[in-house]
PyMOL Python script that loads the backbone (N, CA, C, O; Angstrom):
from pymol import cmd

cmd.read_pdbstr("""\
ATOM      1  N   MET A   1      46.652  16.901  -1.113  1.00  0.00           N
ATOM      2  CA  MET A   1      45.890  16.830  -1.955  1.00  0.00           C
ATOM      3  C   MET A   1      45.490  15.621  -1.648  1.00  0.00           C
ATOM      4  O   MET A   1      44.583  15.391  -0.849  1.00  0.00           O
ATOM      5  N   ALA A   2      46.141  14.766  -2.262  1.00  0.00           N
ATOM      6  CA  ALA A   2      46.162  13.651  -2.341  1.00  0.00           C
ATOM      7  C   ALA A   2      45.844  12.547  -0.960  1.00  0.00           C
ATOM      8  O   ALA A   2      45.246  11.471  -0.972  1.00  0.00           O
ATOM      9  N   VAL A   3      46.532  13.324   0.260  1.00  0.00           N
ATOM     10  CA  VAL A   3      46.134  12.916   1.468  1.00  0.00           C
ATOM     11  C   VAL A   3      44.742  13.394   1.613  1.00  0.00           C
ATOM     12  O   VAL A   3      44.224  12.931   2.629  1.00  0.00           O
ATOM     13  N   VAL A   4      44.074  14.064   1.020  1.00  0.00           N
ATOM     14  CA  VAL A   4      42.455  14.873   1.711  1.00  0.00           C
ATOM     15  C   VAL A   4      41.436  13.245   1.087  1.00  0.00           C
ATOM     16  O   VAL A   4      40.719  12.595   1.849  1.00  0.00           O
ATOM     17  N   PHE A   5      41.680  12.851  -0.661  1.00  0.00           N
ATOM     18  CA  PHE A   5      40.935  12.083  -1.381  1.00  0.00           C
ATOM     19  C   PHE A   5      41.558  10.475  -0.771  1.00  0.00           C
ATOM     20  O   PHE A   5      40.988   9.390  -0.884  1.00  0.00           O
ATOM     21  N   VAL A   6      42.647  10.706  -0.233  1.00  0.00           N
ATOM     22  CA  VAL A   6      42.307   8.960   0.380  1.00  0.00           C
ATOM     23  C   VAL A   6      42.439   8.571   1.601  1.00  0.00           C
ATOM     24  O   VAL A   6      42.617   7.373   1.822  1.00  0.00           O
ATOM     25  N   GLY A   7      42.374   9.622   2.783  1.00  0.00           N
ATOM     26  CA  GLY A   7      40.922   9.728   4.014  1.00  0.00           C
ATOM     27  C   GLY A   7      40.069  10.321   3.868  1.00  0.00           C
ATOM     28  O   GLY A   7      39.961  11.332   4.562  1.00  0.00           O
ATOM     29  N   ALA A   8      39.318  10.084   3.161  1.00  0.00           N
ATOM     30  CA  ALA A   8      37.922  11.185   3.137  1.00  0.00           C
ATOM     31  C   ALA A   8      37.026   9.343   3.289  1.00  0.00           C
ATOM     32  O   ALA A   8      37.188   8.246   2.756  1.00  0.00           O
ATOM     33  N   GLY A   9      35.993  10.003   4.450  1.00  0.00           N
ATOM     34  CA  GLY A   9      34.937   8.053   4.200  1.00  0.00           C
ATOM     35  C   GLY A   9      33.802   8.519   3.255  1.00  0.00           C
ATOM     36  O   GLY A   9      33.023   9.418   2.937  1.00  0.00           O
ATOM     37  N   PHE A  10      34.182   7.494   3.074  1.00  0.00           N
ATOM     38  CA  PHE A  10      32.484   7.178   1.918  1.00  0.00           C
ATOM     39  C   PHE A  10      31.558   6.836   2.669  1.00  0.00           C
ATOM     40  O   PHE A  10      30.521   6.723   2.016  1.00  0.00           O
ATOM     41  N   GLU A  11      31.372   6.528   4.153  1.00  0.00           N
ATOM     42  CA  GLU A  11      30.877   5.028   4.414  1.00  0.00           C
ATOM     43  C   GLU A  11      28.992   5.399   4.649  1.00  0.00           C
ATOM     44  O   GLU A  11      28.165   4.527   4.916  1.00  0.00           O
ATOM     45  N   SER A  12      28.670   6.914   4.460  1.00  0.00           N
ATOM     46  CA  SER A  12      27.220   7.692   4.577  1.00  0.00           C
ATOM     47  C   SER A  12      26.603   7.331   3.313  1.00  0.00           C
ATOM     48  O   SER A  12      26.531   8.135   2.383  1.00  0.00           O
ATOM     49  N   ALA A  13      25.992   5.707   3.229  1.00  0.00           N
ATOM     50  CA  ALA A  13      25.237   5.826   2.040  1.00  0.00           C
ATOM     51  C   ALA A  13      23.625   6.650   1.845  1.00  0.00           C
ATOM     52  O   ALA A  13      22.982   6.910   0.829  1.00  0.00           O
ATOM     53  N   THR A  14      23.288   6.956   3.623  1.00  0.00           N
ATOM     54  CA  THR A  14      21.939   7.688   2.799  1.00  0.00           C
ATOM     55  C   THR A  14      22.020   8.777   2.642  1.00  0.00           C
ATOM     56  O   THR A  14      20.955   9.243   2.235  1.00  0.00           O
ATOM     57  N   ALA A  15      23.301   9.958   2.839  1.00  0.00           N
ATOM     58  CA  ALA A  15      23.278  11.214   2.098  1.00  0.00           C
ATOM     59  C   ALA A  15      23.002  11.410   0.793  1.00  0.00           C
ATOM     60  O   ALA A  15      23.289  10.594  -0.083  1.00  0.00           O
ATOM     61  N   GLY A  16      22.144  13.048   0.501  1.00  0.00           N
ATOM     62  CA  GLY A  16      21.602  13.464  -0.248  1.00  0.00           C
ATOM     63  C   GLY A  16      19.816  13.327  -0.317  1.00  0.00           C
ATOM     64  O   GLY A  16      18.984  13.735   0.493  1.00  0.00           O
ATOM     65  N   PHE A  17      19.663  12.715  -1.395  1.00  0.00           N
ATOM     66  CA  PHE A  17      18.582  12.622  -1.815  1.00  0.00           C
ATOM     67  C   PHE A  17      17.625  11.372  -1.760  1.00  0.00           C
ATOM     68  O   PHE A  17      18.012  10.262  -2.128  1.00  0.00           O
ATOM     69  N   PRO A  18      16.176  11.643  -1.214  1.00  0.00           N
ATOM     70  CA  PRO A  18      15.964   9.728  -0.746  1.00  0.00           C
ATOM     71  C   PRO A  18      15.683   9.685  -2.596  1.00  0.00           C
ATOM     72  O   PRO A  18      15.650  10.579  -3.441  1.00  0.00           O
ATOM     73  N   ALA A  19      15.487   7.920  -2.678  1.00  0.00           N
ATOM     74  CA  ALA A  19      15.396   7.301  -4.411  1.00  0.00           C
ATOM     75  C   ALA A  19      13.576   7.447  -4.353  1.00  0.00           C
ATOM     76  O   ALA A  19      13.248   6.458  -5.010  1.00  0.00           O
ATOM     77  N   ASP A  20      12.444   8.050  -3.980  1.00  0.00           N
ATOM     78  CA  ASP A  20      11.407   8.804  -4.729  1.00  0.00           C
ATOM     79  C   ASP A  20      11.327   9.927  -4.494  1.00  0.00           C
ATOM     80  O   ASP A  20      10.224  10.473  -4.469  1.00  0.00           O
ATOM     81  N   VAL A  21      12.257  10.471  -4.298  1.00  0.00           N
ATOM     82  CA  VAL A  21      12.497  12.230  -4.219  1.00  0.00           C
ATOM     83  C   VAL A  21      12.446  12.514  -6.277  1.00  0.00           C
ATOM     84  O   VAL A  21      13.116  11.831  -7.051  1.00  0.00           O
ATOM     85  N   SER A  22      11.764  13.330  -6.589  1.00  0.00           N
ATOM     86  CA  SER A  22      12.253  14.327  -7.666  1.00  0.00           C
ATOM     87  C   SER A  22      12.783  15.550  -7.297  1.00  0.00           C
ATOM     88  O   SER A  22      12.277  16.492  -6.686  1.00  0.00           O
ATOM     89  N   VAL A  23      14.643  15.269  -8.088  1.00  0.00           N
ATOM     90  CA  VAL A  23      15.226  16.624  -7.715  1.00  0.00           C
ATOM     91  C   VAL A  23      14.703  17.722  -8.526  1.00  0.00           C
ATOM     92  O   VAL A  23      14.990  18.874  -8.201  1.00  0.00           O
ATOM     93  N   THR A  24      13.990  17.501  -9.511  1.00  0.00           N
ATOM     94  CA  THR A  24      14.475  18.487 -10.271  1.00  0.00           C
ATOM     95  C   THR A  24      13.035  19.555  -9.803  1.00  0.00           C
ATOM     96  O   THR A  24      13.034  20.783  -9.717  1.00  0.00           O
ATOM     97  N   ALA A  25      11.861  18.572  -9.550  1.00  0.00           N
ATOM     98  CA  ALA A  25      10.725  19.322  -9.447  1.00  0.00           C
ATOM     99  C   ALA A  25      10.839  19.662  -7.765  1.00  0.00           C
ATOM    100  O   ALA A  25      10.085  20.521  -7.308  1.00  0.00           O
ATOM    101  N   SER A  26      11.725  19.017  -6.941  1.00  0.00           N
ATOM    102  CA  SER A  26      11.455  20.260  -5.510  1.00  0.00           C
ATOM    103  C   SER A  26      12.440  21.046  -6.201  1.00  0.00           C
ATOM    104  O   SER A  26      11.848  22.052  -6.594  1.00  0.00           O
ATOM    105  N   LEU A  27      13.666  21.092  -6.551  1.00  0.00           N
ATOM    106  CA  LEU A  27      14.488  22.200  -6.899  1.00  0.00           C
ATOM    107  C   LEU A  27      13.299  23.597  -7.213  1.00  0.00           C
ATOM    108  O   LEU A  27      13.188  24.734  -6.754  1.00  0.00           O
ATOM    109  N   GLY A  28      12.375  22.597  -8.468  1.00  0.00           N
ATOM    110  CA  GLY A  28      11.661  24.361  -9.402  1.00  0.00           C
ATOM    111  C   GLY A  28      10.488  24.515  -7.940  1.00  0.00           C
ATOM    112  O   GLY A  28      10.119  25.653  -7.649  1.00  0.00           O
ATOM    113  N   TYR A  29       9.930  23.212  -7.033  1.00  0.00           N
ATOM    114  CA  TYR A  29       8.908  24.303  -6.193  1.00  0.00           C
ATOM    115  C   TYR A  29      10.197  25.274  -5.339  1.00  0.00           C
ATOM    116  O   TYR A  29      10.058  26.497  -5.336  1.00  0.00           O
ATOM    117  N   VAL A  30      11.037  24.844  -4.860  1.00  0.00           N
ATOM    118  CA  VAL A  30      11.409  25.536  -3.778  1.00  0.00           C
ATOM    119  C   VAL A  30      12.395  27.253  -4.661  1.00  0.00           C
ATOM    120  O   VAL A  30      12.741  28.313  -4.138  1.00  0.00           O
ATOM    121  N   LEU A  31      12.489  26.886  -5.710  1.00  0.00           N
ATOM    122  CA  LEU A  31      12.743  28.418  -6.430  1.00  0.00           C
ATOM    123  C   LEU A  31      11.497  29.314  -6.553  1.00  0.00           C
ATOM    124  O   LEU A  31      11.571  30.527  -6.746  1.00  0.00           O
ATOM    125  N   MET A  32       9.968  28.399  -6.385  1.00  0.00           N
ATOM    126  CA  MET A  32       8.967  29.767  -6.672  1.00  0.00           C
ATOM    127  C   MET A  32       8.202  29.726  -5.540  1.00  0.00           C
ATOM    128  O   MET A  32       7.052  30.132  -5.372  1.00  0.00           O
ATOM    129  N   ASP A  33       9.277  28.970  -4.458  1.00  0.00           N
ATOM    130  CA  ASP A  33       8.548  28.779  -2.809  1.00  0.00           C
ATOM    131  C   ASP A  33       6.727  28.493  -3.217  1.00  0.00           C
ATOM    132  O   ASP A  33       5.829  29.276  -3.528  1.00  0.00           O
ATOM    133  N   LEU A  34       6.770  26.949  -3.024  1.00  0.00           N
ATOM    134  CA  LEU A  34       5.798  26.582  -3.499  1.00  0.00           C
ATOM    135  C   LEU A  34       6.033  24.964  -2.542  1.00  0.00           C
ATOM    136  O   LEU A  34       7.121  24.451  -2.283  1.00  0.00           O
ATOM    137  N   ASN A  35       4.632  24.422  -2.157  1.00  0.00           N
ATOM    138  CA  ASN A  35       5.004  24.000  -1.455  1.00  0.00           C
ATOM    139  C   ASN A  35       4.569  22.696  -1.429  1.00  0.00           C
ATOM    140  O   ASN A  35       3.745  22.189  -0.668  1.00  0.00           O
ATOM    141  N   GLY A  36       5.322  22.095  -2.509  1.00  0.00           N
ATOM    142  CA  GLY A  36       4.996  21.059  -3.103  1.00  0.00           C
ATOM    143  C   GLY A  36       5.115  19.087  -2.634  1.00  0.00           C
ATOM    144  O   GLY A  36       4.312  18.167  -2.479  1.00  0.00           O
ATOM    145  N   THR A  37       6.545  19.265  -2.569  1.00  0.00           N
ATOM    146  CA  THR A  37       6.852  18.414  -2.158  1.00  0.00           C
ATOM    147  C   THR A  37       7.717  17.980  -0.675  1.00  0.00           C
ATOM    148  O   THR A  37       7.350  18.913   0.040  1.00  0.00           O
ATOM    149  N   ALA A  38       8.425  17.324  -0.002  1.00  0.00           N
ATOM    150  CA  ALA A  38       8.834  17.564   1.071  1.00  0.00           C
ATOM    151  C   ALA A  38      10.144  18.505   1.565  1.00  0.00           C
ATOM    152  O   ALA A  38      10.363  18.813   2.737  1.00  0.00           O
ATOM    153  N   LEU A  39      10.963  18.890   0.406  1.00  0.00           N
ATOM    154  CA  LEU A  39      12.090  19.292   0.256  1.00  0.00           C
ATOM    155  C   LEU A  39      11.723  20.692   0.279  1.00  0.00           C
ATOM    156  O   LEU A  39      12.099  21.466   1.159  1.00  0.00           O
ATOM    157  N   ALA A  40      11.213  20.911  -0.394  1.00  0.00           N
ATOM    158  CA  ALA A  40       9.894  22.360  -0.314  1.00  0.00           C
ATOM    159  C   ALA A  40       9.999  22.986   0.641  1.00  0.00           C
ATOM    160  O   ALA A  40      10.601  24.035   0.869  1.00  0.00           O
ATOM    161  N   GLU A  41       8.984  21.893   1.663  1.00  0.00           N
ATOM    162  CA  GLU A  41       8.345  22.515   2.977  1.00  0.00           C
ATOM    163  C   GLU A  41       9.296  22.680   3.753  1.00  0.00           C
ATOM    164  O   GLU A  41       8.892  23.389   4.675  1.00  0.00           O
ATOM    165  N   ALA A  42      10.508  22.373   3.911  1.00  0.00           N
ATOM    166  CA  ALA A  42      11.923  22.105   4.495  1.00  0.00           C
ATOM    167  C   ALA A  42      12.663  23.479   4.611  1.00  0.00           C
ATOM    168  O   ALA A  42      13.302  24.012   5.518  1.00  0.00           O
ATOM    169  N   THR A  43      12.303  23.869   3.243  1.00  0.00           N
ATOM    170  CA  THR A  43      13.687  24.475   2.283  1.00  0.00           C
ATOM    171  C   THR A  43      13.053  26.484   2.032  1.00  0.00           C
ATOM    172  O   THR A  43      12.335  26.872   1.110  1.00  0.00           O
ATOM    173  N   PRO A  44      13.611  27.331   3.136  1.00  0.00           N
ATOM    174  CA  PRO A  44      13.440  28.397   2.780  1.00  0.00           C
ATOM    175  C   PRO A  44      12.705  28.754   1.440  1.00  0.00           C
ATOM    176  O   PRO A  44      13.052  27.922   0.602  1.00  0.00           O
ATOM    177  N   GLY A  45      11.965  29.519   0.989  1.00  0.00           N
ATOM    178  CA  GLY A  45      11.824  30.301  -0.763  1.00  0.00           C
ATOM    179  C   GLY A  45      13.066  30.593  -1.450  1.00  0.00           C
ATOM    180  O   GLY A  45      14.010  30.625  -0.661  1.00  0.00           O
ATOM    181  N   PHE A  46      13.338  30.785  -2.489  1.00  0.00           N
ATOM    182  CA  PHE A  46      14.167  31.821  -3.272  1.00  0.00           C
ATOM    183  C   PHE A  46      12.975  32.898  -4.073  1.00  0.00           C
ATOM    184  O   PHE A  46      13.688  33.274  -5.003  1.00  0.00           O
ATOM    185  N   LEU A  47      11.989  33.423  -4.230  1.00  0.00           N
ATOM    186  CA  LEU A  47      11.427  33.500  -5.043  1.00  0.00           C
ATOM    187  C   LEU A  47      11.571  35.061  -4.965  1.00  0.00           C
ATOM    188  O   LEU A  47      11.052  35.798  -5.802  1.00  0.00           O
ATOM    189  N   ALA A  48      12.387  35.561  -3.792  1.00  0.00           N
ATOM    190  CA  ALA A  48      12.421  37.702  -4.318  1.00  0.00           C
ATOM    191  C   ALA A  48      14.287  37.467  -5.081  1.00  0.00           C
ATOM    192  O   ALA A  48      14.736  38.328  -5.836  1.00  0.00           O
ATOM    193  N   ALA A  49      15.154  36.146  -4.682  1.00  0.00           N
ATOM    194  CA  ALA A  49      16.087  35.942  -5.249  1.00  0.00           C
ATOM    195  C   ALA A  49      16.099  35.734  -6.723  1.00  0.00           C
ATOM    196  O   ALA A  49      16.954  36.010  -7.565  1.00  0.00           O
ATOM    197  N   PHE A  50      14.842  35.136  -6.820  1.00  0.00           N
ATOM    198  CA  PHE A  50      14.654  34.815  -8.253  1.00  0.00           C
ATOM    199  C   PHE A  50      14.352  36.038  -9.036  1.00  0.00           C
ATOM    200  O   PHE A  50      14.854  36.405 -10.099  1.00  0.00           O
ATOM    201  N   GLU A  51      13.451  36.590  -8.322  1.00  0.00           N
ATOM    202  CA  GLU A  51      12.921  38.101  -8.980  1.00  0.00           C
ATOM    203  C   GLU A  51      13.585  38.633  -9.341  1.00  0.00           C
ATOM    204  O   GLU A  51      13.542  39.050 -10.498  1.00  0.00           O
ATOM    205  N   ILE A  52      14.871  38.967  -8.216  1.00  0.00           N
ATOM    206  CA  ILE A  52      15.622  40.103  -8.590  1.00  0.00           C
ATOM    207  C   ILE A  52      16.312  39.729  -9.650  1.00  0.00           C
ATOM    208  O   ILE A  52      16.337  40.427 -10.664  1.00  0.00           O
ATOM    209  N   ILE A  53      16.942  38.609  -9.552  1.00  0.00           N
ATOM    210  CA  ILE A  53      17.966  38.263 -10.310  1.00  0.00           C
ATOM    211  C   ILE A  53      17.344  38.181 -11.675  1.00  0.00           C
ATOM    212  O   ILE A  53      18.081  38.442 -12.627  1.00  0.00           O
ATOM    213  N   ASP A  54      16.042  37.842 -11.915  1.00  0.00           N
ATOM    214  CA  ASP A  54      15.136  38.387 -13.730  1.00  0.00           C
ATOM    215  C   ASP A  54      15.249  39.941 -13.584  1.00  0.00           C
ATOM    216  O   ASP A  54      15.890  40.396 -14.531  1.00  0.00           O
ATOM    217  N   VAL A  55      14.896  40.759 -12.835  1.00  0.00           N
ATOM    218  CA  VAL A  55      15.150  42.196 -13.115  1.00  0.00           C
ATOM    219  C   VAL A  55      16.386  42.446 -13.505  1.00  0.00           C
ATOM    220  O   VAL A  55      16.583  42.998 -14.588  1.00  0.00           O
ATOM    221  N   VAL A  56      17.365  42.094 -12.720  1.00  0.00           N
ATOM    222  CA  VAL A  56      18.927  42.076 -13.540  1.00  0.00           C
ATOM    223  C   VAL A  56      19.269  41.777 -14.917  1.00  0.00           C
ATOM    224  O   VAL A  56      20.082  42.200 -15.739  1.00  0.00           O
ATOM    225  N   LEU A  57      18.436  40.970 -14.880  1.00  0.00           N
ATOM    226  CA  LEU A  57      19.617  39.983 -16.226  1.00  0.00           C
ATOM    227  C   LEU A  57      18.630  40.654 -16.845  1.00  0.00           C
ATOM    228  O   LEU A  57      19.009  40.125 -17.890  1.00  0.00           O
ATOM    229  N   VAL A  58      17.865  41.214 -17.140  1.00  0.00           N
ATOM    230  CA  VAL A  58      16.459  41.533 -18.499  1.00  0.00           C
ATOM    231  C   VAL A  58      17.275  43.786 -18.354  1.00  0.00           C
ATOM    232  O   VAL A  58      17.460  44.584 -19.272  1.00  0.00           O
ATOM    233  N   ALA A  59      17.447  43.918 -17.186  1.00  0.00           N
ATOM    234  CA  ALA A  59      18.267  45.129 -17.307  1.00  0.00           C
ATOM    235  C   ALA A  59      20.086  45.044 -18.465  1.00  0.00           C
ATOM    236  O   ALA A  59      20.300  45.450 -19.607  1.00  0.00           O
ATOM    237  N   ALA A  60      20.860  44.455 -17.620  1.00  0.00           N
ATOM    238  CA  ALA A  60      21.540  44.490 -18.620  1.00  0.00           C
ATOM    239  C   ALA A  60      21.388  43.291 -20.180  1.00  0.00           C
ATOM    240  O   ALA A  60      22.372  42.947 -20.835  1.00  0.00           O
ATOM    241  N   LEU A  61      20.504  43.016 -20.367  1.00  0.00           N
ATOM    242  CA  LEU A  61      19.894  42.846 -21.592  1.00  0.00           C
ATOM    243  C   LEU A  61      19.633  43.616 -22.259  1.00  0.00           C
ATOM    244  O   LEU A  61      19.973  43.652 -23.441  1.00  0.00           O
ATOM    245  N   ALA A  62      18.763  44.678 -21.515  1.00  0.00           N
ATOM    246  CA  ALA A  62      18.050  45.902 -23.201  1.00  0.00           C
ATOM    247  C   ALA A  62      19.795  46.880 -22.330  1.00  0.00           C
ATOM    248  O   ALA A  62      20.472  47.431 -23.199  1.00  0.00           O
ATOM    249  N   GLY A  63      20.107  46.963 -21.527  1.00  0.00           N
ATOM    250  CA  GLY A  63      21.425  47.738 -21.961  1.00  0.00           C
ATOM    251  C   GLY A  63      22.613  46.995 -23.008  1.00  0.00           C
ATOM    252  O   GLY A  63      23.751  47.420 -23.203  1.00  0.00           O
ATOM    253  N   ALA A  64      22.234  46.253 -23.371  1.00  0.00           N
ATOM    254  CA  ALA A  64      23.511  45.568 -24.216  1.00  0.00           C
ATOM    255  C   ALA A  64      22.923  45.793 -25.923  1.00  0.00           C
ATOM    256  O   ALA A  64      23.647  45.866 -26.916  1.00  0.00           O
ATOM    257  N   VAL A  65      21.390  45.873 -25.889  1.00  0.00           N
ATOM    258  CA  VAL A  65      21.406  45.913 -27.145  1.00  0.00           C
ATOM    259  C   VAL A  65      21.210  47.811 -27.019  1.00  0.00           C
ATOM    260  O   VAL A  65      21.816  48.279 -27.983  1.00  0.00           O
ATOM    261  N   PHE A  66      20.718  48.705 -26.352  1.00  0.00           N
ATOM    262  CA  PHE A  66      21.207  49.834 -26.346  1.00  0.00           C
ATOM    263  C   PHE A  66      21.862  50.773 -26.677  1.00  0.00           C
ATOM    264  O   PHE A  66      21.738  51.908 -27.136  1.00  0.00           O
ATOM    265  N   LEU A  67      23.075  49.627 -26.144  1.00  0.00           N
ATOM    266  CA  LEU A  67      24.476  50.160 -26.654  1.00  0.00           C
ATOM    267  C   LEU A  67      25.087  49.515 -27.741  1.00  0.00           C
ATOM    268  O   LEU A  67      26.122  50.021 -28.175  1.00  0.00           O
ATOM    269  N   ALA A  68      24.594  48.371 -28.329  1.00  0.00           N
ATOM    270  CA  ALA A  68      25.220  47.582 -29.734  1.00  0.00           C
ATOM    271  C   ALA A  68      24.092  48.420 -30.742  1.00  0.00           C
ATOM    272  O   ALA A  68      24.609  48.344 -31.857  1.00  0.00           O
ATOM    273  N   ASN A  69      22.989  49.070 -30.856  1.00  0.00           N
ATOM    274  CA  ASN A  69      22.346  49.656 -31.373  1.00  0.00           C
ATOM    275  C   ASN A  69      22.969  51.353 -31.643  1.00  0.00           C
ATOM    276  O   ASN A  69      22.891  51.954 -32.714  1.00  0.00           O
ATOM    277  N   ARG A  70      23.521  51.829 -30.490  1.00  0.00           N
ATOM    278  CA  ARG A  70      23.998  53.174 -30.525  1.00  0.00           C
ATOM    279  C   ARG A  70      25.149  52.786 -30.995  1.00  0.00           C
ATOM    280  O   ARG A  70      25.037  53.472 -32.012  1.00  0.00           O
ATOM    281  N   SER A  71      26.443  52.135 -31.173  1.00  0.00           N
ATOM    282  CA  SER A  71      27.271  51.774 -32.064  1.00  0.00           C
ATOM    283  C   SER A  71      27.022  51.110 -33.752  1.00  0.00           C
ATOM    284  O   SER A  71      27.583  51.303 -34.830  1.00  0.00           O
ATOM    285  N   SER A  72      26.159  50.464 -33.401  1.00  0.00           N
ATOM    286  CA  SER A  72      26.105  50.890 -35.015  1.00  0.00           C
ATOM    287  C   SER A  72      25.736  51.735 -35.780  1.00  0.00           C
ATOM    288  O   SER A  72      25.859  51.648 -37.001  1.00  0.00           O
ATOM    289  N   GLN A  73      25.103  52.914 -35.024  1.00  0.00           N
ATOM    290  CA  GLN A  73      24.962  54.051 -35.875  1.00  0.00           C
ATOM    291  C   GLN A  73      25.255  55.134 -35.771  1.00  0.00           C
ATOM    292  O   GLN A  73      24.750  56.254 -35.691  1.00  0.00           O
ATOM    293  N   GLY A  74      26.260  54.607 -35.783  1.00  0.00           N
ATOM    294  CA  GLY A  74      27.841  55.966 -35.127  1.00  0.00           C
ATOM    295  C   GLY A  74      28.242  56.232 -34.322  1.00  0.00           C
ATOM    296  O   GLY A  74      29.407  56.618 -34.421  1.00  0.00           O
ATOM    297  N   GLY A  75      27.553  56.232 -32.827  1.00  0.00           N
ATOM    298  CA  GLY A  75      28.199  55.785 -31.315  1.00  0.00           C
ATOM    299  C   GLY A  75      28.799  57.424 -31.209  1.00  0.00           C
ATOM    300  O   GLY A  75      27.939  58.304 -31.209  1.00  0.00           O
ATOM    301  N   ASP A  76      30.017  57.771 -31.133  1.00  0.00           N
ATOM    302  CA  ASP A  76      30.281  58.867 -30.004  1.00  0.00           C
ATOM    303  C   ASP A  76      31.834  59.533 -31.526  1.00  0.00           C
ATOM    304  O   ASP A  76      32.990  59.523 -31.103  1.00  0.00           O
ATOM    305  N   GLN A  77      31.693  59.836 -32.505  1.00  0.00           N
ATOM    306  CA  GLN A  77      32.687  59.749 -33.655  1.00  0.00           C
ATOM    307  C   GLN A  77      32.313  61.310 -33.837  1.00  0.00           C
ATOM    308  O   GLN A  77      32.839  61.971 -34.732  1.00  0.00           O
TER     309      GLN A  77
END
""", "prot")
cmd.dss("prot")
cmd.show_as("cartoon", "prot")
cmd.util.cbc("prot")
cmd.orient("prot")
């Protein structure tokens, strides 16, 4: 692993986001599938994935509340 770190080149100072671009705003536009920044226009939208994850997390939360409520009332005794 030391060979990789010692041999890695860091010549490219232009990689990454430009200085005049807001990273947070660009990520927000990409997540909501809006075209507000140059990064958002060049990146495919993630709205469908965002909504699917939202529904799955809400279902998991509702299931956890249901199971916690059931076990506090006596459960399968």
